[in-house]
N, CA, C and O atoms as CSV, one atom per row, in Angstrom:
chain,resi,resn,atom,element,x,y,z
A,1,MET,N,N,-53.426,-4.674,-8.802
A,1,MET,CA,C,-52.942,-3.897,-9.816
A,1,MET,C,C,-53.025,-4.707,-11.166
A,1,MET,O,O,-52.676,-5.888,-11.158
A,2,LYS,N,N,-53.492,-4.089,-12.368
A,2,LYS,CA,C,-53.532,-4.864,-13.488
A,2,LYS,C,C,-52.794,-4.109,-14.587
A,2,LYS,O,O,-52.813,-2.879,-14.636
A,3,ILE,N,N,-52.159,-4.849,-15.446
A,3,ILE,CA,C,-51.469,-4.347,-16.711
A,3,ILE,C,C,-52.255,-4.567,-17.944
A,3,ILE,O,O,-52.739,-5.681,-18.143
A,4,THR,N,N,-52.417,-3.652,-18.747
A,4,THR,CA,C,-52.969,-3.849,-19.929
A,4,THR,C,C,-52.120,-3.407,-20.944
A,4,THR,O,O,-51.629,-2.293,-20.764
A,5,ILE,N,N,-51.784,-4.082,-22.104
A,5,ILE,CA,C,-50.931,-3.586,-23.106
A,5,ILE,C,C,-51.649,-3.850,-24.462
A,5,ILE,O,O,-51.997,-4.993,-24.760
A,6,THR,N,N,-51.858,-2.840,-25.241
A,6,THR,CA,C,-52.349,-3.208,-26.626
A,6,THR,C,C,-51.441,-3.717,-27.473
A,6,THR,O,O,-50.239,-3.462,-27.408
A,7,GLN,N,N,-52.086,-4.620,-28.484
A,7,GLN,CA,C,-51.188,-5.219,-29.537
A,7,GLN,C,C,-50.241,-4.274,-30.143
A,7,GLN,O,O,-49.054,-4.593,-30.078
A,8,PRO,N,N,-50.549,-3.159,-30.725
A,8,PRO,CA,C,-49.515,-2.324,-31.349
A,8,PRO,C,C,-48.531,-1.930,-30.221
A,8,PRO,O,O,-47.343,-1.909,-30.541
A,9,ALA,N,N,-48.852,-1.619,-28.962
A,9,ALA,CA,C,-47.664,-1.459,-28.067
A,9,ALA,C,C,-46.821,-2.581,-27.878
A,9,ALA,O,O,-45.605,-2.410,-27.791
A,10,ALA,N,N,-47.316,-3.693,-27.807
A,10,ALA,CA,C,-46.414,-4.998,-27.631
A,10,ALA,C,C,-45.662,-5.085,-28.796
A,10,ALA,O,O,-44.469,-5.349,-28.648
A,11,ALA,N,N,-46.178,-4.891,-30.150
A,11,ALA,CA,C,-45.447,-4.964,-31.237
A,11,ALA,C,C,-44.324,-4.016,-31.242
A,11,ALA,O,O,-43.184,-4.421,-31.469
A,12,TRP,N,N,-44.576,-2.777,-31.005
A,12,TRP,CA,C,-43.592,-1.727,-30.840
A,12,TRP,C,C,-42.338,-2.138,-30.002
A,12,TRP,O,O,-41.225,-1.983,-30.504
A,13,TYR,N,N,-42.483,-2.700,-28.642
A,13,TYR,CA,C,-41.688,-3.334,-27.941
A,13,TYR,C,C,-40.902,-4.485,-28.496
A,13,TYR,O,O,-39.695,-4.594,-28.282
A,14,SER,N,N,-41.529,-5.267,-29.145
A,14,SER,CA,C,-41.035,-6.416,-29.763
A,14,SER,C,C,-39.810,-5.924,-30.846
A,14,SER,O,O,-38.633,-6.281,-30.797
A,15,ASN,N,N,-40.336,-5.142,-31.683
A,15,ASN,CA,C,-39.488,-4.620,-32.600
A,15,ASN,C,C,-38.357,-3.771,-32.005
A,15,ASN,O,O,-37.213,-4.042,-32.370
A,16,GLU,N,N,-38.532,-2.870,-31.214
A,16,GLU,CA,C,-37.462,-1.951,-30.575
A,16,GLU,C,C,-36.386,-2.821,-29.778
A,16,GLU,O,O,-35.173,-2.623,-29.849
A,17,LEU,N,N,-36.988,-3.796,-29.021
A,17,LEU,CA,C,-36.145,-4.606,-28.114
A,17,LEU,C,C,-35.670,-5.966,-28.601
A,17,LEU,O,O,-34.975,-6.713,-27.912
A,18,GLU,N,N,-36.098,-6.245,-29.861
A,18,GLU,CA,C,-35.847,-7.604,-30.317
A,18,GLU,C,C,-36.315,-8.550,-29.628
A,18,GLU,O,O,-35.552,-9.497,-29.436
A,19,LEU,N,N,-37.566,-8.605,-29.091
A,19,LEU,CA,C,-38.024,-9.778,-28.411
A,19,LEU,C,C,-38.613,-10.798,-29.180
A,19,LEU,O,O,-39.114,-10.527,-30.271
A,20,SER,N,N,-38.607,-12.059,-28.682
A,20,SER,CA,C,-39.019,-13.012,-29.143
A,20,SER,C,C,-40.004,-13.873,-28.279
A,20,SER,O,O,-39.955,-13.851,-27.049
A,21,GLU,N,N,-40.815,-14.559,-28.915
A,21,GLU,CA,C,-41.933,-15.432,-28.094
A,21,GLU,C,C,-41.131,-16.085,-26.839
A,21,GLU,O,O,-40.076,-16.711,-26.938
A,22,GLY,N,N,-41.762,-15.843,-25.774
A,22,GLY,CA,C,-41.235,-16.621,-24.589
A,22,GLY,C,C,-40.282,-15.454,-23.519
A,22,GLY,O,O,-39.932,-15.612,-22.349
A,23,ASP,N,N,-40.081,-14.415,-24.339
A,23,ASP,CA,C,-39.284,-13.503,-23.664
A,23,ASP,C,C,-40.037,-12.776,-22.468
A,23,ASP,O,O,-41.264,-12.862,-22.492
A,24,HIS,N,N,-39.520,-12.153,-21.548
A,24,HIS,CA,C,-40.137,-11.256,-20.534
A,24,HIS,C,C,-39.595,-9.943,-20.525
A,24,HIS,O,O,-38.385,-9.752,-20.647
A,25,LEU,N,N,-40.556,-8.878,-20.365
A,25,LEU,CA,C,-40.146,-7.492,-20.391
A,25,LEU,C,C,-40.635,-6.959,-18.851
A,25,LEU,O,O,-41.785,-7.133,-18.447
A,26,ARG,N,N,-39.758,-6.400,-18.194
A,26,ARG,CA,C,-40.073,-5.991,-16.840
A,26,ARG,C,C,-40.205,-4.353,-16.942
A,26,ARG,O,O,-39.465,-3.616,-17.593
A,27,PHE,N,N,-41.200,-4.012,-16.230
A,27,PHE,CA,C,-41.504,-2.576,-15.983
A,27,PHE,C,C,-40.970,-2.119,-14.603
A,27,PHE,O,O,-41.703,-2.428,-13.663
A,28,TYR,N,N,-39.919,-1.494,-14.317
A,28,TYR,CA,C,-39.504,-1.099,-13.116
A,28,TYR,C,C,-39.364,0.250,-12.793
A,28,TYR,O,O,-39.281,1.094,-13.685
A,29,VAL,N,N,-39.323,0.593,-11.396
A,29,VAL,CA,C,-39.324,2.042,-10.896
A,29,VAL,C,C,-37.907,2.390,-10.965
A,29,VAL,O,O,-37.044,1.638,-10.512
A,30,ARG,N,N,-37.624,3.597,-11.564
A,30,ARG,CA,C,-36.299,4.247,-11.394
A,30,ARG,C,C,-36.621,5.675,-10.898
A,30,ARG,O,O,-37.681,6.280,-11.059
A,31,LEU,N,N,-35.565,6.078,-10.298
A,31,LEU,CA,C,-35.476,7.589,-9.869
A,31,LEU,C,C,-35.197,8.507,-10.956
A,31,LEU,O,O,-34.275,8.347,-11.756
A,32,GLY,N,N,-36.132,9.609,-10.967
A,32,GLY,CA,C,-36.011,10.679,-11.943
A,32,GLY,C,C,-37.108,10.385,-13.040
A,32,GLY,O,O,-37.764,9.346,-13.124
A,33,GLY,N,N,-37.182,11.397,-13.797
A,33,GLY,CA,C,-38.309,11.480,-14.734
A,33,GLY,C,C,-39.680,12.013,-14.194
A,33,GLY,O,O,-39.760,12.594,-13.112
A,34,CYS,N,N,-40.788,11.775,-15.036
A,34,CYS,CA,C,-42.011,12.329,-14.743
A,34,CYS,C,C,-42.972,11.298,-14.721
A,34,CYS,O,O,-42.838,10.381,-15.532
A,35,SER,N,N,-43.943,11.290,-13.910
A,35,SER,CA,C,-45.021,10.548,-13.711
A,35,SER,C,C,-46.099,11.124,-13.009
A,35,SER,O,O,-45.903,11.987,-12.153
A,36,THR,N,N,-47.276,10.694,-13.317
A,36,THR,CA,C,-48.563,11.181,-12.817
A,36,THR,C,C,-48.945,10.422,-11.502
A,36,THR,O,O,-49.941,10.820,-10.897
A,37,VAL,N,N,-48.270,9.413,-11.035
A,37,VAL,CA,C,-48.692,8.808,-9.849
A,37,VAL,C,C,-47.482,8.945,-8.815
A,37,VAL,O,O,-47.780,8.915,-7.621
A,38,GLN,N,N,-46.221,9.086,-9.154
A,38,GLN,CA,C,-45.205,9.269,-8.092
A,38,GLN,C,C,-44.168,10.408,-8.455
A,38,GLN,O,O,-43.360,10.235,-9.366
A,39,SER,N,N,-44.206,11.380,-7.842
A,39,SER,CA,C,-43.175,12.535,-8.167
A,39,SER,C,C,-41.670,12.004,-8.060
A,39,SER,O,O,-41.288,11.298,-7.127
A,40,GLY,N,N,-40.920,12.390,-9.038
A,40,GLY,CA,C,-39.559,12.129,-8.911
A,40,GLY,C,C,-39.242,10.864,-9.410
A,40,GLY,O,O,-38.033,10.649,-9.504
A,41,PHE,N,N,-40.179,9.753,-9.838
A,41,PHE,CA,C,-40.006,8.568,-10.366
A,41,PHE,C,C,-40.441,8.322,-11.641
A,41,PHE,O,O,-41.172,9.203,-12.093
A,42,SER,N,N,-40.193,7.305,-12.424
A,42,SER,CA,C,-40.698,6.947,-13.692
A,42,SER,C,C,-40.372,5.469,-13.984
A,42,SER,O,O,-39.574,4.804,-13.324
A,43,LEU,N,N,-41.076,5.027,-15.044
A,43,LEU,CA,C,-40.813,3.471,-15.226
A,43,LEU,C,C,-39.698,3.340,-16.246
A,43,LEU,O,O,-39.565,4.104,-17.203
A,44,GLY,N,N,-38.863,2.255,-15.952
A,44,GLY,CA,C,-37.781,1.786,-17.028
A,44,GLY,C,C,-38.241,0.513,-17.350
A,44,GLY,O,O,-39.174,-0.044,-16.773
A,45,VAL,N,N,-37.486,-0.028,-18.419
A,45,VAL,CA,C,-37.917,-1.291,-18.910
A,45,VAL,C,C,-36.589,-2.156,-18.902
A,45,VAL,O,O,-35.516,-1.565,-19.025
A,46,ALA,N,N,-36.618,-3.412,-18.773
A,46,ALA,CA,C,-35.521,-4.367,-18.929
A,46,ALA,C,C,-36.192,-5.812,-19.397
A,46,ALA,O,O,-37.259,-6.280,-19.000
A,47,LYS,N,N,-35.364,-6.326,-20.251
A,47,LYS,CA,C,-35.674,-7.608,-20.729
A,47,LYS,C,C,-34.824,-8.754,-19.871
A,47,LYS,O,O,-33.678,-9.163,-20.058
A,48,GLU,N,N,-35.764,-9.105,-18.902
A,48,GLU,CA,C,-35.231,-10.151,-17.850
A,48,GLU,C,C,-36.325,-11.064,-17.302
A,48,GLU,O,O,-37.510,-10.729,-17.296
A,49,ALA,N,N,-35.891,-12.192,-16.858
A,49,ALA,CA,C,-36.903,-13.118,-16.145
A,49,ALA,C,C,-37.315,-12.634,-14.883
A,49,ALA,O,O,-36.517,-12.049,-14.151
A,50,PRO,N,N,-38.606,-12.845,-14.535
A,50,PRO,CA,C,-39.000,-12.413,-13.274
A,50,PRO,C,C,-38.522,-13.164,-12.127
A,50,PRO,O,O,-38.145,-14.324,-12.297
A,51,LYS,N,N,-38.496,-12.589,-10.895
A,51,LYS,CA,C,-38.142,-13.205,-9.682
A,51,LYS,C,C,-39.427,-13.368,-8.781
A,51,LYS,O,O,-39.750,-14.479,-8.361
A,52,GLU,N,N,-40.140,-12.243,-8.500
A,52,GLU,CA,C,-41.348,-12.458,-7.740
A,52,GLU,C,C,-42.407,-11.402,-8.420
A,52,GLU,O,O,-42.433,-10.227,-8.056
A,53,THR,N,N,-43.172,-11.855,-9.314
A,53,THR,CA,C,-44.139,-11.088,-10.159
A,53,THR,C,C,-45.312,-10.502,-9.247
A,53,THR,O,O,-45.987,-11.171,-8.464
A,54,GLY,N,N,-45.419,-9.275,-9.463
A,54,GLY,CA,C,-46.682,-8.658,-8.773
A,54,GLY,C,C,-47.846,-8.604,-9.605
A,54,GLY,O,O,-48.975,-8.896,-9.210
A,55,ALA,N,N,-47.512,-8.168,-10.940
A,55,ALA,CA,C,-48.619,-8.148,-11.992
A,55,ALA,C,C,-48.045,-8.519,-13.192
A,55,ALA,O,O,-46.850,-8.248,-13.304
A,56,SER,N,N,-48.673,-9.153,-14.259
A,56,SER,CA,C,-48.171,-9.512,-15.542
A,56,SER,C,C,-49.416,-9.579,-16.610
A,56,SER,O,O,-50.601,-9.761,-16.332
A,57,VAL,N,N,-48.942,-9.421,-17.664
A,57,VAL,CA,C,-49.769,-9.701,-18.857
A,57,VAL,C,C,-49.062,-10.359,-19.959
A,57,VAL,O,O,-47.874,-10.116,-20.169
A,58,GLU,N,N,-49.756,-11.201,-20.692
A,58,GLU,CA,C,-48.949,-11.834,-21.941
A,58,GLU,C,C,-49.831,-11.266,-23.277
A,58,GLU,O,O,-51.051,-11.301,-23.437
A,59,GLN,N,N,-48.932,-10.809,-24.048
A,59,GLN,CA,C,-49.473,-10.476,-25.352
A,59,GLN,C,C,-48.357,-10.799,-26.454
A,59,GLN,O,O,-47.188,-10.443,-26.303
A,60,GLY,N,N,-48.805,-11.488,-27.552
A,60,GLY,CA,C,-47.916,-11.879,-28.611
A,60,GLY,C,C,-46.711,-12.790,-28.202
A,60,GLY,O,O,-45.605,-12.772,-28.741
A,61,GLY,N,N,-47.121,-13.635,-27.104
A,61,GLY,CA,C,-46.065,-14.535,-26.876
A,61,GLY,C,C,-45.130,-13.993,-25.754
A,61,GLY,O,O,-44.368,-14.782,-25.196
A,62,ILE,N,N,-45.157,-12.683,-25.404
A,62,ILE,CA,C,-44.212,-12.046,-24.490
A,62,ILE,C,C,-44.900,-11.756,-23.109
A,62,ILE,O,O,-46.104,-11.516,-23.026
A,63,THR,N,N,-44.187,-11.789,-22.202
A,63,THR,CA,C,-44.792,-11.606,-20.841
A,63,THR,C,C,-44.381,-10.179,-20.436
A,63,THR,O,O,-43.174,-9.945,-20.371
A,64,PHE,N,N,-45.248,-9.219,-20.161
A,64,PHE,CA,C,-44.964,-7.915,-19.625
A,64,PHE,C,C,-45.277,-7.979,-18.179
A,64,PHE,O,O,-46.329,-8.497,-17.806
A,65,TYR,N,N,-44.385,-7.462,-17.312
A,65,TYR,CA,C,-44.643,-7.673,-15.883
A,65,TYR,C,C,-43.923,-6.578,-15.007
A,65,TYR,O,O,-43.041,-5.853,-15.466
A,66,VAL,N,N,-44.387,-6.520,-13.672
A,66,VAL,CA,C,-43.988,-5.777,-12.808
A,66,VAL,C,C,-43.586,-6.675,-11.479
A,66,VAL,O,O,-44.305,-7.564,-11.023
A,67,GLU,N,N,-42.475,-6.330,-11.012
A,67,GLU,CA,C,-42.090,-7.050,-9.675
A,67,GLU,C,C,-42.866,-6.638,-8.611
A,67,GLU,O,O,-43.274,-5.476,-8.629
A,68,ARG,N,N,-43.159,-7.381,-7.661
A,68,ARG,CA,C,-43.829,-7.332,-6.344
A,68,ARG,C,C,-43.312,-6.046,-5.665
A,68,ARG,O,O,-44.033,-5.242,-5.074
A,69,GLU,N,N,-41.858,-5.940,-5.836
A,69,GLU,CA,C,-41.267,-4.976,-4.927
A,69,GLU,C,C,-41.498,-3.376,-5.537
A,69,GLU,O,O,-41.200,-2.325,-4.969
A,70,ASP,N,N,-42.084,-3.547,-6.788
A,70,ASP,CA,C,-42.256,-2.134,-7.401
A,70,ASP,C,C,-43.644,-1.756,-7.277
A,70,ASP,O,O,-43.961,-0.620,-7.629
A,71,LEU,N,N,-44.591,-2.618,-6.786
A,71,LEU,CA,C,-46.150,-2.318,-6.990
A,71,LEU,C,C,-46.510,-0.992,-6.087
A,71,LEU,O,O,-47.570,-0.420,-6.339
A,72,TRP,N,N,-45.694,-0.504,-5.080
A,72,TRP,CA,C,-45.988,0.596,-4.523
A,72,TRP,C,C,-45.953,1.881,-5.422
A,72,TRP,O,O,-46.632,2.855,-5.099
A,73,TYR,N,N,-45.296,1.894,-6.364
A,73,TYR,CA,C,-45.228,2.998,-7.456
A,73,TYR,C,C,-46.547,3.207,-7.871
A,73,TYR,O,O,-46.951,4.369,-7.922
A,74,PHE,N,N,-47.337,2.225,-8.195
A,74,PHE,CA,C,-48.758,2.462,-8.894
A,74,PHE,C,C,-49.833,3.044,-7.887
A,74,PHE,O,O,-50.851,3.613,-8.284
A,75,ASP,N,N,-49.547,2.868,-6.652
A,75,ASP,CA,C,-50.503,3.647,-5.772
A,75,ASP,C,C,-51.818,3.165,-5.953
A,75,ASP,O,O,-52.698,4.026,-5.921
A,76,GLY,N,N,-52.183,1.910,-6.149
A,76,GLY,CA,C,-53.494,1.282,-6.258
A,76,GLY,C,C,-54.053,1.487,-7.753
A,76,GLY,O,O,-55.195,1.154,-8.070
A,77,HIS,N,N,-53.150,2.057,-8.621
A,77,HIS,CA,C,-53.844,2.213,-10.128
A,77,HIS,C,C,-53.419,1.184,-10.844
A,77,HIS,O,O,-52.381,0.564,-10.612
A,78,ASP,N,N,-54.256,0.944,-11.806
A,78,ASP,CA,C,-53.860,-0.099,-13.023
A,78,ASP,C,C,-53.009,0.731,-13.911
A,78,ASP,O,O,-52.991,1.961,-13.881
A,79,LEU,N,N,-52.264,-0.061,-14.750
A,79,LEU,CA,C,-51.231,0.486,-15.838
A,79,LEU,C,C,-51.807,0.012,-17.395
A,79,LEU,O,O,-52.079,-1.155,-17.675
A,80,THR,N,N,-51.909,0.969,-18.174
A,80,THR,CA,C,-52.436,0.723,-19.567
A,80,THR,C,C,-51.285,1.291,-20.348
A,80,THR,O,O,-50.896,2.446,-20.177
A,81,ILE,N,N,-50.701,0.387,-21.282
A,81,ILE,CA,C,-49.680,0.775,-22.240
A,81,ILE,C,C,-50.302,0.756,-23.685
A,81,ILE,O,O,-50.797,-0.264,-24.165
A,82,ASP,N,N,-50.247,1.826,-24.267
A,82,ASP,CA,C,-50.700,1.872,-25.670
A,82,ASP,C,C,-49.720,2.517,-26.565
A,82,ASP,O,O,-48.853,3.263,-26.110
A,83,PHE,N,N,-49.834,2.241,-27.885
A,83,PHE,CA,C,-48.965,3.013,-28.754
A,83,PHE,C,C,-49.467,4.355,-29.391
A,83,PHE,O,O,-50.597,4.489,-29.861
A,84,ASN,N,N,-48.671,5.169,-29.362
A,84,ASN,CA,C,-48.974,6.584,-29.911
A,84,ASN,C,C,-48.489,6.794,-31.292
A,84,ASN,O,O,-47.297,7.026,-31.497
A,85,LYS,N,N,-49.333,6.726,-32.224
A,85,LYS,CA,C,-49.065,6.752,-33.504
A,85,LYS,C,C,-48.359,8.078,-33.952
A,85,LYS,O,O,-47.495,8.068,-34.828
A,86,GLU,N,N,-48.753,9.186,-33.333
A,86,GLU,CA,C,-48.139,10.383,-33.557
A,86,GLU,C,C,-46.694,10.541,-33.248
A,86,GLU,O,O,-45.882,10.994,-34.055
A,87,ASN,N,N,-46.409,10.147,-32.048
A,87,ASN,CA,C,-45.117,10.214,-31.583
A,87,ASN,C,C,-44.140,8.962,-31.921
A,87,ASN,O,O,-42.915,8.971,-31.802
A,88,GLU,N,N,-44.978,7.845,-32.383
A,88,GLU,CA,C,-44.312,6.510,-32.616
A,88,GLU,C,C,-43.352,5.988,-31.435
A,88,GLU,O,O,-42.157,5.717,-31.547
A,89,ASP,N,N,-44.190,5.906,-30.219
A,89,ASP,CA,C,-43.698,5.666,-29.101
A,89,ASP,C,C,-44.810,5.245,-28.156
A,89,ASP,O,O,-45.968,5.476,-28.502
A,90,VAL,N,N,-44.611,4.755,-27.204
A,90,VAL,CA,C,-45.733,4.090,-26.204
A,90,VAL,C,C,-46.039,5.180,-25.180
A,90,VAL,O,O,-45.227,6.056,-24.882
A,91,ASP,N,N,-47.324,5.064,-24.634
A,91,ASP,CA,C,-47.669,5.860,-23.637
A,91,ASP,C,C,-48.292,5.123,-22.501
A,91,ASP,O,O,-49.016,4.142,-22.668
A,92,PHE,N,N,-47.968,5.662,-21.265
A,92,PHE,CA,C,-48.387,4.947,-20.052
A,92,PHE,C,C,-49.579,5.574,-19.429
A,92,PHE,O,O,-49.449,6.797,-19.374
A,93,SER,N,N,-50.610,5.169,-18.981
A,93,SER,CA,C,-51.808,5.866,-18.469
A,93,SER,C,C,-52.056,5.051,-17.373
A,93,SER,O,O,-52.033,3.828,-17.515
A,94,TYR,N,N,-52.337,5.667,-16.078
A,94,TYR,CA,C,-52.636,5.051,-14.829
A,94,TYR,C,C,-54.153,5.313,-14.614
A,94,TYR,O,O,-54.659,6.398,-14.902
A,95,GLU,N,N,-54.841,4.298,-14.110
A,95,GLU,CA,C,-56.348,4.279,-13.954
A,95,GLU,C,C,-56.694,3.915,-12.697
A,95,GLU,O,O,-57.881,3.843,-12.380
């Protein structure tokens, strides 16, 4: 599994969550919500240091990652996170 995050999406997270260089942002599986890869689950985010990284990418001095225990959610797909200018929010796509 590979994570890709665009610079605008990383900047959005940095601004919204007041992230600084050296911080870590975890994408984790949560019950509920809507997803195209796992029915009844969605992704949440938390500012926390990794325990056992399954996939990660660094953008703008911030490490964005998924723990190994949450890799099942992606079902073999890669995660791309982009900024949606129209909604002023981020979009997740699974490839």
